[in-house]
C-alpha positions in Angstrom: 9.4 18.4 -5.3 8.8 19.9 -8.7 10.4 17.4 -11.5 11.2 14.8 -8.4 12.2 11.7 -10.4 13.6 8.1 -9.2 17.1 9.8 -9.7 16.6 11.9 -6.6 15.9 8.9 -4.2 18.7 9.2 -1.5 21.2 6.5 -0.5 19.1 4.1 1.1 22.1 2.0 2.1 21.8 0.1 5.5 18.0 0.4 5.4 15.6 -2.2 5.6 12.3 -2.2 3.7 9.3 -4.1 2.9 7.1 -3.9 0.3 3.3 -5.5 0.1 2.7 -6.6 -3.3 6.0 -6.3 -5.1 5.9 -8.8 -7.6 4.5 -6.3 -10.4 3.0 -2.7 -11.3 4.2 -0.2 -9.2 5.1 -2.6 -6.0 7.7 -3.9 -8.0 9.1 -0.9 -9.5 8.9 0.5 -5.9 10.9 -2.1 -4.4 13.6 -2.1 -7.6 14.3 1.4 -7.2 15.2 1.2 -3.2 17.1 -1.8 -4.0 19.2 0.2 -6.3 19.8 2.8 -4.1 21.2 -0.1 -1.4 17.9 -1.1 0.5 17.6 -4.5 1.5 14.2 -5.2 0.7 11.4 -7.8 1.4 9.0 -8.8 -1.4 5.8 -9.8 0.5 3.8 -11.5 -2.1 0.9 -13.6 -2.1 1.8 -16.1 -5.1 5.5 -17.8 -4.4 6.1 -18.3 -8.4 5.9 -15.0 -9.1 7.2 -13.6 -5.9 10.9 -15.6 -6.6 10.5 -14.6 -10.7 10.2 -11.1 -9.4 13.4 -11.7 -7.1 15.3 -12.5 -9.5 14.4 -10.3 -12.2 15.5 -7.6 -9.7 18.7 -9.1 -9.4 19.2 -8.6 -13.1 17.9 -5.0 -13.3 19.6 -3.9 -10.1 22.9 -5.7 -10.0 23.9 -6.6 -6.4 20.1 -5.8 -5.1 19.5 -7.4 -1.4 16.3 -8.6 -2.2 14.7 -11.7 -1.4 10.8 -13.0 -1.6 8.7 -13.9 1.4 5.3 -15.2 0.9 2.8 -13.1 2.5 -1.0 -13.2 1.4 -3.0 -10.0 3.1 -6.0 -11.8 2.4 -5.0 -14.2 4.8 -4.7 -13.0 8.7 -2.8 -16.3 9.4 -0.4 -15.5 6.4 0.2 -12.2 7.8 0.9 -13.1 11.5 3.3 -15.7 9.9 5.0 -13.3 7.7 5.7 -11.0 10.7 6.5 -13.8 13.0 9.2 -15.4 10.3 10.8 -12.1 9.1 14.2 -12.3 10.4 15.4 -9.1 10.6 15.4 -6.9 13.9 14.2 -3.7 12.5 12.2 -2.3 9.6 13.0 1.2 8.3 10.4 1.3 5.6 6.9 -0.3 5.2 5.1 0.0 2.0 1.8 -1.4 2.1 1.3 -1.3 -1.5 -0.5 -4.7 -2.3 -4.2 -4.5 -3.6 -7.3 -5.6 -5.4 -9.6 -3.5 -7.4 -12.8 -3.8 -8.7 -13.5 -7.3 -8.2 -16.7 -9.6 -8.8 -18.3 -10.2 -4.7 -15.5 -12.3 -2.9 -14.4 -13.2 0.2 -10.9 -13.2 2.2 -10.0 -16.6 3.8 -11.6 -14.9 7.1 -14.8 -13.9 5.7 -14.4 -10.1 5.0 -15.3 -8.7 1.5 -11.9 -9.2 -0.5 -11.3 -5.4 -1.1 -11.8 -3.8 2.3 -10.0 -7.2 3.5 -7.0 -6.9 1.4 -6.8 -3.4 0.9 -7.3 -2.1 4.8 -7.4 -5.3 7.1 -4.2 -7.1 6.0 -2.1 -3.9 5.8 -4.2 -2.9 9.2 -2.7 -6.2 10.5 0.8 -6.3 9.3 1.3 -2.6 10.6 0.6 -3.1 14.0 2.4 -6.4 13.8 5.8 -4.6 12.3 5.3 -1.8 14.7 8.2 -2.7 17.5 10.2 -3.3 14.3 9.9 0.1 13.0 9.7 1.8 16.4 13.4 -0.1 16.9 14.3 1.7 13.2 14.1 4.9 15.2 14.4 8.3 13.9 13.9 8.2 9.6 11.4 5.3 10.3 8.0 5.4 7.9 5.2 3.7 6.7 3.6 4.3 3.5 0.0 3.3 3.0 -1.5 3.2 -1.3 -4.7 4.1 -1.7 -5.7 5.9 -4.5 -7.6 9.0 -6.0 -10.8 7.0 -6.3 -11.4 6.7 -2.6 -13.7 10.1 -3.4 -15.9 7.3 -4.6 -17.3 6.8 -1.5 -16.4 6.6 2.5 -16.3 3.6 5.1 -19.8 2.6 6.2 -19.7 1.3 9.7 -22.9 -0.3 9.6 -22.1 -2.1 6.2 -18.3 -2.9 6.0 -18.9 -5.9 4.0 -21.4 -4.4 1.8 -23.5 -7.4 2.5 -27.0 -5.2 1.9 -26.0 -4.0 -2.0 -22.2 -5.1 -3.4 -20.9 -2.7 -5.6 -17.5 -3.3 -7.1 -16.0 0.3 -7.7 -18.0 1.5 -4.7 -16.0 -0.8 -2.4 -13.2 -0.5 -3.9 -13.2 3.4 -3.2 -14.3 2.8 0.2 -11.3 0.3 0.9 -9.0 3.3 -0.3 -11.1 5.7 2.0 -10.0 3.2 4.6 -6.7 3.5 3.7 -6.4 7.3 4.3 -8.2 7.1 7.8 -6.2 4.9 8.9 -3.1 6.8 8.0 -5.0 9.5 9.9 -5.4 8.4 13.0 -2.0 6.2 13.1 -0.5 9.6 12.2 -2.0 11.2 15.8 -1.5 8.2 17.8 2.4 8.1 16.7 2.4 11.5 17.6 0.8 10.9 21.0 3.0 8.8 22.1 6.0 11.3 20.8 7.6 8.6 18.0 9.3 10.0 15.1 8.0 7.2 13.0 6.0 8.8 10.2 2.8 7.8 8.8 1.8 8.9 5.1 -0.1 7.7 2.1 0.4 7.7 -1.6 -1.6 7.2 -4.9 -0.2 6.4 -8.8 -2.8 8.2 -10.6 -3.7 6.5 -13.6 -1.0 3.7 -14.3 -0.8 0.6 -16.4 -1.0 -2.5 -14.1 -2.2 -5.9 -13.9 -4.5 -4.3 -11.5 -7.1 -2.8 -13.9 -7.4 -6.1 -15.5 -7.6 -8.3 -12.3 -11.7 -8.2 -11.7 -12.3 -8.7 -15.4 -10.3 -11.5 -16.0 -11.7 -13.7 -13.3 -15.0 -13.0 -14.7 -13.5 -14.3 -18.1 -14.7 -11.3 -19.7 -12.4 -11.7 -22.7 -13.7 -8.2 -24.6 -13.8 -6.2 -21.4 -9.9 -7.5 -20.3 -8.8 -6.2 -24.2 -10.6 -3.1 -24.1 -9.0 -2.3 -20.3 -5.5 -3.2 -21.7 -6.0 -0.4 -24.9 -7.1 2.3 -22.6 -4.3 1.8 -20.5 -1.8 2.0 -23.7 -3.7 5.0 -24.6 -4.2 7.1 -21.8 -2.1 5.5 -18.4 1.3 6.7 -17.5 3.7 3.7 -16.9 3.9 2.0 -13.4 7.8 3.2 -13.1 6.1 7.2 -13.4 3.1 5.3 -11.1 5.6 4.1 -8.2 6.8 8.0 -8.0 4.5 9.0 -5.1 5.3 6.1 -3.3 9.1 6.6 -3.7 8.4 10.2 -2.6 6.6 9.5 0.6 9.3 6.6 1.6 12.6 8.8 0.9 11.9 12.3 0.3 12.4 15.0 3.3 9.7 16.8 4.4 7.2 14.4 4.2 4.5 15.3 7.4 2.8 12.9 9.3 -0.7 11.9 7.3 0.5 13.8 4.1 -0.9 12.5 1.1 1.1 12.5 -2.4 -0.2 11.8 -6.3 0.9 13.2 -9.7 1.0 16.5 -9.9 -1.2 16.8 -13.4 -4.5 16.3 -12.6 -3.5 13.7 -10.5 -3.3 11.8 -13.4 0.4 11.9 -14.5 3.9 13.4 -14.1 6.2 14.3 -10.6 4.8 13.6 -7.3 3.0 16.3 -5.4 0.8 16.7 -2.8 -2.4 15.5 -3.2 -6.3 16.8 -2.2 -8.1 14.2 -0.5 -12.0 14.1 0.6 -12.5 15.8 3.8 -14.2 12.2 5.0 -10.5 11.0 5.3 -9.1 13.2 7.7 -12.5 13.2 10.2 -11.1 12.3 13.7 -14.6 10.2 14.7 -14.6 7.8 11.6 -11.0 7.3 12.0 -11.3 6.2 15.5 -14.3 4.2 14.9 -12.7 2.3 12.0 -10.0 1.8 14.1 -11.7 0.2 17.2 -13.5 -2.1 14.8 -10.5 -3.1 12.6 -8.7 -4.0 15.8 -11.8 -6.2 16.7 -12.0 -7.9 13.2 -8.2 -8.8 12.7 -7.5 -9.5 16.8 -4.4 -7.3 16.2 -4.1 -4.4 19.2 -1.5 -2.2 18.8 0.6 -1.5 21.3 1.1 2.1 22.2 4.1 3.7 24.3 2.2 7.0 25.4 
């Protein structure tokens, strides 16, 4: 994978892809590049105005692209169910669980979950389970790619305080939600292998990519100086969203991707071409991944239908 770029993406003609959070940042780039290679891409976005604008822009940047916006709010389980039920496609070849929030002030989802855990993990857990039959119908080559972060190393999931009710710390909450993403991929991979499924579940992270993710929290608190400082830092040291999307695109399309793989930028996990990324040992803990799976089924009400 040395020097791998978006130009190395194989032809995706005939494949159906769902990308969450596809209206901006690495989600937008991921969706656009897959559409450029011939995939039919569903843009799962929370905000209808921004989602439709992204669809229109994508059509100008990728003439002939087969893309469409569909309403999806990962912080609302009713919205997740409605999205899955309304999806007209009878199969999904690739699901990219990209949408996320980062370091927000304390907030709750519609269903009462801590916002980062609820959006970044539980929403995608529910969506993947609801779309699993269509991923199975895609057969060989089907993939689930979940976007985590190098900052998962800030902390693992605490089963005694999943919602961080005892003491909320925004960056620890973010790190835990990203560890949850990796625990989810680990357990999903194990369960898919047990049923003999050809679906490959892998994870990716963008390194430090300049997107609106970094400024969302301070913007919510109307901290103009902090927002400006983050914007300047992004310009100085971050890589572009185009480069940040490469690990996701690699995980979604490249040959040789293995179950439970984790890809990030090659250079210091910060920037550059995609490579296999190191990860905290706790993200491969079988007991922790099984425990998180059980509680995720209980909290979301989504129980996966296993064939094995």
